SEPA-566069 format. One record per residue: x, y, z of N, C-alpha, C in turn; residue in one letter. Coordinates in nm, 4 decimals, padded with zeros to 6 digits, m for minus. Last residue first. Layout:
BEGIN
X_Y_Z_X_Y_Z_X_Y_Z_A
...
***
This chain:
BEGIN
m01.1512_m01.9042_00.0107_m01.2652_m01.9204_00.0976_m01.2696_m02.0749_00.1852_S
m00.7897_m01.7817_m00.0072_m00.8677_m01.8787_m00.0736_m01.0215_m01.8506_00.0626_S
m00.6124_m01.4735_m00.1406_m00.7345_m01.5461_m00.0194_m00.8044_m01.6446_m00.0706_V
m00.3447_m01.3687_m00.2364_m00.4241_m01.4366_m00.2662_m00.5224_m01.5100_m00.1386_T
m00.1354_m01.1086_m00.3593_m00.2002_m01.1658_m00.2683_m00.3197_m01.2349_m00.2948_V
00.1688_m01.0312_m00.4969_00.0567_m01.0827_m00.5059_m00.0157_m01.1820_m00.3679_Q
00.2890_m00.6670_m00.5445_00.3014_m00.8171_m00.4973_00.1891_m00.9258_m00.4511_T
00.4880_m00.4731_m00.7283_00.3808_m00.5770_m00.6942_00.3850_m00.6471_m00.6073_G
00.6711_m00.3169_m00.8084_00.7042_m00.3999_m00.8610_00.5462_m00.4758_m00.8713_Q
00.5709_00.0252_m00.7023_00.6750_m00.1009_m00.6996_00.6197_m00.1888_m00.7947_G
00.6380_00.3841_m00.8259_00.5396_00.2199_m00.8086_00.6611_00.1370_m00.7780_W
00.5888_00.7251_m00.8209_00.6622_00.5754_m00.8384_00.5807_00.4910_m00.7411_S
00.4256_00.9147_m00.8295_00.5059_00.8995_m00.9561_00.6110_00.7747_m00.9356_A
00.0480_00.9925_m00.8058_00.1837_00.9273_m00.7555_00.3156_00.9250_m00.8571_Y
m00.1519_01.0638_m00.8980_m00.0525_01.1650_m00.8077_00.0456_01.0948_m00.7854_D
m00.2637_00.8610_m01.0769_m00.1979_01.0146_m01.1421_m00.1372_01.0845_m01.0501_T
m00.3876_00.7251_m00.8671_m00.3036_00.6770_m00.9174_m00.2622_00.7904_m00.9838_P
m00.5989_00.9200_m00.5781_m00.5934_00.8899_m00.7354_m00.4531_00.8362_m00.8135_Y
m00.6205_00.9569_m00.3287_m00.6810_00.8304_m00.3929_m00.6668_00.8266_m00.5261_R
m00.3499_01.0817_m00.1549_m00.3987_01.0473_m00.2366_m00.4743_00.9671_m00.2766_S
m00.1736_01.1737_00.1400_m00.2337_01.1058_00.0940_m00.3631_01.1629_m00.0446_W
m00.0080_01.4982_00.1078_m00.0909_01.4304_00.1582_m00.1090_01.2926_00.1010_S
00.3251_01.6457_00.0569_00.1583_01.6086_00.0336_00.1100_01.5337_00.1305_G
00.5511_01.6700_00.0723_00.4866_01.7095_00.1589_00.3496_01.7095_00.1426_F
00.6405_01.6791_m00.3052_00.6940_01.6669_m00.1290_00.5677_01.7348_m00.0424_R
00.4463_01.4738_m00.5171_00.4816_01.5990_m00.4436_00.5294_01.6068_m00.3213_A
00.4279_01.2518_m00.5801_00.4988_01.2838_m00.6652_00.5405_01.4212_m00.5999_T
00.4048_00.9663_m00.3415_00.3452_01.0945_m00.4379_00.4772_01.1495_m00.5115_R
00.4458_00.6161_m00.4198_00.5054_00.7389_m00.3740_00.4612_00.8597_m00.4440_Q
00.2998_00.2993_m00.3610_00.3410_00.4274_m00.4633_00.3915_00.5421_m00.3472_A
00.3091_m00.0685_m00.3831_00.3082_00.0679_m00.3084_00.3387_00.1704_m00.3802_C
00.0375_m00.2810_m00.4797_00.1424_m00.2080_m00.5254_00.1500_m00.0927_m00.4127_Y
m00.0634_m00.5865_m00.4801_m00.0895_m00.5057_m00.4259_00.0513_m00.4121_m00.4855_Y
m00.3146_m00.8154_m00.6841_m00.1540_m00.7533_m00.6995_m00.1507_m00.6157_m00.6198_V
m00.5404_m00.9735_m00.4939_m00.4990_m00.8670_m00.6056_m00.3308_m00.9006_m00.6071_A
m00.8274_m01.0399_m00.3136_m00.7279_m01.1364_m00.4434_m00.7012_m01.0227_m00.4728_T
m01.0596_m00.9666_m00.1640_m00.9144_m00.8898_m00.1292_m00.7892_m00.9498_m00.2350_D
m01.2044_m01.1160_m00.1817_m01.2234_m01.0076_m00.2526_m01.1150_m00.9257_m00.2294_D
m01.2098_m01.3043_00.0436_m01.1498_m01.3510_m00.0952_m01.1473_m01.2499_m00.1752_P
m01.0584_m01.1445_00.3159_m01.1714_m01.1919_00.2492_m01.1244_m01.2132_00.0859_K
m00.8801_m01.1130_00.6065_m00.8781_m01.1279_00.4872_m00.9861_m01.1818_00.4274_L
m00.8125_m00.9968_00.8794_m01.0067_m01.0672_00.8536_m00.9956_m01.0445_00.7302_S
m00.5726_m00.7064_00.8158_m00.6467_m00.8997_00.8942_m00.7999_m00.9019_00.8077_N
m00.3232_m00.6677_00.7029_m00.4456_m00.6675_00.6445_m00.4770_m00.8090_00.7516_M
m00.0601_m00.3650_00.7470_m00.1365_m00.4612_00.7949_m00.2812_m00.5091_00.7368_Q
00.1555_m00.2507_00.5127_m00.0088_m00.2761_00.5206_m00.0203_m00.3656_00.5949_L
00.3884_00.0013_00.5893_00.3744_m00.1056_00.6044_00.1930_m00.0985_00.5372_Y
00.7128_00.1772_00.4600_00.5870_00.1425_00.4615_00.4687_00.0389_00.4835_V
01.0367_00.2659_00.5361_00.9650_00.1699_00.4797_00.8116_00.1861_00.5062_T
01.2803_00.3858_00.6093_01.2426_00.3806_00.4944_01.1547_00.3045_00.4481_N
01.3548_00.3901_00.8606_01.3588_00.2451_00.8392_01.2985_00.2421_00.6615_K
01.2287_00.5959_00.9664_01.3984_00.5797_00.9907_01.3996_00.4634_00.9316_A
00.9881_00.6006_00.9159_01.0512_00.6886_00.8459_01.2139_00.6425_00.8884_N
00.7582_00.3686_00.8871_00.8545_00.3836_00.9577_00.9839_00.4886_00.9028_D
00.3866_00.3785_00.8559_00.5162_00.4107_00.7939_00.6270_00.3862_00.9373_R
00.0651_00.2214_00.7956_00.1656_00.2693_00.8654_00.3157_00.2894_00.7800_S
m00.2728_00.0869_00.7455_m00.1382_00.1581_00.6948_m00.0565_00.2284_00.7902_I
m00.4145_m00.1977_00.8196_m00.4004_m00.0333_00.8308_m00.2699_m00.0288_00.8229_T
m00.7345_m00.3197_00.7915_m00.6171_m00.2925_00.7001_m00.6117_m00.1707_00.8167_F
m01.0382_m00.2873_00.8977_m00.9439_m00.4330_00.8937_m00.8227_m00.4276_00.8252_R
m01.1432_m00.0595_00.8799_m01.1551_m00.1287_00.9971_m01.0539_m00.2693_01.0182_G
m01.1684_m00.0331_00.5513_m01.2188_00.0388_00.6634_m01.2228_m00.0636_00.7865_K
m01.1760_m00.1524_00.2769_m01.0998_m00.2596_00.3755_m01.1110_m00.1438_00.5148_V
m01.3839_m00.0450_00.1709_m01.3797_m00.2017_00.1418_m01.3067_m00.2358_00.2427_S
m01.3271_00.2401_00.1676_m01.4639_00.1564_00.2407_m01.4000_00.0111_00.2584_D
m00.9983_00.2976_00.1611_m01.0713_00.2896_00.0962_m01.1797_00.2064_00.1923_A
m00.8587_00.5220_00.4480_m00.8648_00.4074_00.3459_m00.9831_00.3807_00.2760_Y
m00.6029_00.7299_00.5439_m00.7117_00.7094_00.4882_m00.7504_00.5744_00.3963_N
m00.4236_00.9146_00.7591_m00.3912_00.8171_00.6971_m00.5320_00.8297_00.6517_T
m00.1139_01.1503_00.9192_m00.2920_01.1451_00.8179_m00.2574_00.9823_00.7862_G
00.1221_01.1118_01.0280_00.0030_01.1571_01.1007_m00.1315_01.1396_01.0278_G
00.3248_01.0806_00.8801_00.2500_00.9326_00.9177_00.1674_00.9684_00.9982_G
00.4099_01.2798_00.7395_00.4405_01.2415_00.8327_00.4214_01.1424_00.9055_S
00.3091_01.2500_00.4402_00.4686_01.2162_00.4910_00.4873_01.1938_00.5943_W
m00.0109_01.0152_00.5468_00.0646_01.1651_00.5006_00.2363_01.1314_00.5178_S
m00.0781_00.7342_00.3091_m00.0798_00.7853_00.4664_00.0362_00.9365_00.4153_I
m00.3665_00.5075_00.2068_m00.2946_00.5977_00.1595_m00.2332_00.6977_00.3543_G
m00.4907_00.2150_00.0799_m00.4971_00.3217_00.1907_m00.3890_00.4205_00.1798_A
m00.6292_00.1677_m00.1876_m00.6561_00.0793_m00.1009_m00.6142_00.1746_00.0637_V
m00.7606_00.2215_m00.4930_m00.6799_00.3131_m00.3512_m00.7340_00.1949_m00.2948_F
m00.7072_00.0150_m00.7978_m00.7973_00.1073_m00.6694_m00.7024_00.1342_m00.5656_E
m00.6791_m00.0357_m01.1118_m00.6339_m00.0483_m01.0007_m00.6919_00.0394_m00.8984_R
m00.9624_m00.2034_m01.2588_m00.9036_m00.1475_m01.2473_m00.8176_m00.1109_m01.1435_E
m01.0034_m00.5901_m01.3686_m01.0630_m00.4792_m01.3163_m00.9239_m00.3461_m01.2922_K
m00.8698_m00.8103_m01.4545_m00.9940_m00.7592_m01.5124_m01.0177_m00.6441_m01.4448_G
m00.7210_m00.8838_m01.0968_m00.7324_m00.9524_m01.2476_m00.8966_m00.8921_m01.3473_P
m00.6855_m00.6415_m00.9290_m00.7626_m00.7713_m00.9236_m00.7583_m00.7691_m01.1114_A
m00.4704_m00.4249_m00.7596_m00.5479_m00.4943_m00.8818_m00.5701_m00.6135_m00.8708_Q
m00.4111_m00.1423_m00.5219_m00.4375_m00.2985_m00.5677_m00.4840_m00.3306_m00.6852_R
m00.1874_00.0451_m00.3429_m00.3018_00.0612_m00.4596_m00.3013_m00.1358_m00.4609_F
m00.0956_00.2680_m00.0917_m00.0965_00.1037_m00.1482_m00.2549_00.0965_m00.2458_W
00.1214_00.5513_m00.0292_m00.0260_00.4716_m00.0662_00.0117_00.3487_m00.1168_G
00.2731_00.8302_00.1116_00.2974_00.6851_00.0358_00.1043_00.6422_00.0310_M
00.4212_01.1258_00.0722_00.3368_01.0793_00.1337_00.2898_00.9272_00.0375_A
00.7708_01.2382_00.1769_00.6463_01.2082_00.0653_00.5529_01.1283_00.1065_Y
00.9580_01.2915_00.3540_00.9292_01.3848_00.2325_00.7597_01.3744_00.1775_N
01.1052_01.0499_00.4177_00.9890_01.0923_00.4744_00.9427_01.2507_00.4155_N
01.2831_00.9839_00.2082_01.1411_00.9003_00.2294_01.0602_01.0130_00.2897_F
01.4272_01.1280_m00.0224_01.4354_01.1269_00.1112_01.2991_01.0863_00.1210_T
01.4814_00.8742_m00.2949_01.4115_01.0209_m00.2385_01.4444_00.9907_m00.0972_R
01.5840_00.5934_m00.2922_01.6157_00.7273_m00.4355_01.5270_00.8484_m00.4017_G
01.3892_00.3674_m00.1869_01.4926_00.4123_m00.2191_01.5221_00.5197_m00.2724_S
01.1618_00.1709_00.0354_01.1748_00.2478_m00.0674_01.3393_00.3165_m00.0681_A
00.9701_m00.0744_00.0924_01.1061_m00.0518_00.1094_01.1254_00.0667_m00.0099_A
00.6775_m00.1903_00.2049_00.7520_m00.1617_00.0939_00.8075_m00.1205_00.1364_C
00.4998_m00.4917_00.3170_00.5956_m00.4227_00.3275_00.6710_m00.3262_00.2013_S
00.1903_m00.6726_00.4498_00.2580_m00.5933_00.3125_00.4119_m00.5456_00.3633_L
00.0761_m00.9069_00.6414_00.1845_m00.7592_00.6639_00.2220_m00.7630_00.5343_R
m00.2216_m01.0625_00.6949_m00.0734_m01.0186_00.6284_m00.0648_m00.9457_00.6363_L
m00.4011_m01.2971_00.8432_m00.3868_m01.1825_00.8399_m00.2643_m01.1676_00.7623_S
m00.7509_m01.4783_00.7827_m00.6199_m01.4780_00.7961_m00.5473_m01.3381_00.8007_D
m00.9779_m01.4821_00.6863_m00.9971_m01.4761_00.7880_m00.8847_m01.4555_00.8580_G
m00.9103_m01.7154_00.3923_m01.0177_m01.6190_00.4441_m01.0001_m01.6198_00.6029_A
m00.5876_m01.8407_00.3903_m00.7260_m01.8494_00.4118_m00.8033_m01.7576_00.4312_Q
m00.3455_m01.7073_00.1362_m00.3653_m01.7698_00.2980_m00.5604_m01.7444_00.2917_V
m00.0586_m01.6318_m00.0562_m00.1519_m01.7629_m00.0377_m00.2125_m01.7702_00.1009_L
00.0871_m01.3574_m00.0314_00.1589_m01.5196_m00.0196_00.0005_m01.5244_m00.0019_G
00.3472_m01.0239_00.0452_00.2583_m01.1336_m00.0324_00.2293_m01.2610_00.0104_G
00.5793_m00.9267_00.1449_00.5270_m00.9753_00.2373_00.3577_m01.0579_00.1895_G
00.7136_m00.6694_m00.0439_00.6918_m00.7999_00.0267_00.6487_m00.8412_00.1345_S
00.8074_m00.4150_m00.2754_00.7242_m00.4619_m00.1801_00.7272_m00.6212_m00.1484_E
00.9843_m00.1679_m00.3006_01.0475_m00.3036_m00.3478_00.9141_m00.3368_m00.2479_I
01.0746_00.1265_m00.5480_00.9929_00.0804_m00.4168_00.9868_m00.1095_m00.4448_L
01.2983_00.3844_m00.5877_01.2857_00.2326_m00.6277_01.1962_00.1846_m00.4908_Q
01.3770_00.6545_m00.7896_01.3128_00.6100_m00.6695_01.2759_00.4653_m00.6919_V
01.6870_00.8017_m00.8679_01.6087_00.7473_m00.9624_01.5110_00.6414_m00.8363_Q
***
């Protein structure tokens, strides 16, 4: 059974940085693309960033491009989301997710992900 555990969220001020981590277990980590999504109150869950199984390909939502960086350390079974220049609009619960298919690329669609973490809250004050 896959387990994804996020950490690193918190309360910060606009302009600050945070790094989220997601530790995975249960499947061969380096066989699966990973993604970060977020959900703000009253809004649908949205794609933030994705990374291919090898780490060679990444993709970002337009709203975070140039500010956020996704990376993975396959030796540590961990995916990261470095968030810089945070804005109040970035306030949300952030979730990491693992793709259903082996050796697939990143995807913007939540339905393409089989496993999800419990989420970590990020709050950015103005």
